[in-house]
C-alpha positions as CSV (number, residue, x, y, z in Angstrom):
1,X,1.1,-50.9,-33.9
2,X,1.7,-51.9,-37.5
3,X,2.9,-55.5,-38.2
4,X,5.2,-56.5,-41.0
5,X,2.4,-58.0,-43.1
6,X,0.4,-54.7,-42.9
7,X,0.8,-51.8,-45.3
8,X,-0.3,-48.3,-45.8
9,X,-2.8,-47.3,-48.6
10,X,-4.0,-44.0,-49.7
11,X,-7.8,-43.9,-50.1
12,X,-9.7,-42.0,-52.8
13,X,-10.6,-39.4,-50.1
14,X,-6.9,-38.8,-49.4
15,X,-6.7,-40.6,-46.1
16,X,-3.9,-43.0,-45.2
17,X,-5.0,-46.3,-43.6
18,X,-3.4,-49.6,-42.6
19,X,-4.4,-52.6,-44.6
20,X,-3.7,-56.3,-44.1
21,X,-1.6,-57.8,-46.9
22,X,-2.5,-61.3,-48.2
23,X,1.0,-62.5,-48.8
24,X,3.9,-62.8,-46.4
25,X,6.8,-62.9,-49.0
26,X,7.9,-64.7,-52.0
27,X,7.9,-68.2,-50.5
28,X,4.4,-67.7,-49.1
29,X,3.2,-66.4,-52.4
30,X,4.6,-69.4,-54.3
31,X,3.1,-71.8,-51.8
32,X,-0.4,-70.2,-52.0
33,X,-0.3,-70.1,-55.8
34,X,0.7,-73.8,-55.9
35,X,-2.2,-74.8,-53.5
36,X,-4.8,-72.6,-55.2
37,X,-3.9,-73.0,-58.9
38,X,-1.3,-75.7,-59.3
39,X,1.3,-75.5,-62.0
40,X,-1.0,-73.6,-64.4
41,X,-1.0,-70.6,-62.0
42,X,2.7,-69.9,-62.7
43,X,2.0,-69.5,-66.4
44,X,-1.0,-67.2,-66.4
45,X,-0.5,-64.4,-68.8
46,X,2.4,-66.0,-70.7
47,X,0.7,-65.7,-74.1
48,X,-0.2,-62.0,-73.8
49,X,3.3,-61.2,-72.5
50,X,4.9,-63.1,-75.4
51,X,2.8,-61.1,-77.8
52,X,3.9,-57.9,-76.1
53,X,7.6,-58.8,-76.0
54,X,8.0,-60.5,-79.4
55,X,8.0,-57.4,-81.7
56,X,10.7,-55.7,-79.6
57,X,12.9,-58.9,-79.6
58,X,12.5,-59.2,-83.4
59,X,13.5,-55.5,-83.9
60,X,16.5,-56.0,-81.6
61,X,17.6,-59.1,-83.6
62,X,17.2,-57.4,-87.0
63,X,19.2,-54.3,-85.9
64,X,21.9,-56.5,-84.3
65,X,22.3,-58.6,-87.4
66,X,22.3,-55.6,-89.7
67,X,24.9,-53.8,-87.6
68,X,27.1,-56.9,-87.5
69,X,26.8,-57.3,-91.3
70,X,27.6,-53.6,-91.9
71,X,30.6,-53.7,-89.5
72,X,32.1,-56.9,-91.1
73,X,32.0,-55.3,-94.6
74,X,34.4,-52.5,-93.5
């Protein structure tokens, strides 16, 4: 019988097998991250993510401001 913390994975050979999951939910994940990595663990990847998101945010801002300027002229 499969327990809640187990899951199904598809192997490279095409077989389905039950695997044990390491985390039991969001609260369990947060507790384990805090114990293993401390506060720093919650901010891993923030710099690469910021670099990925910044160009899109800048484009959105420029388009919004340009549109508002264009609409206020009419």
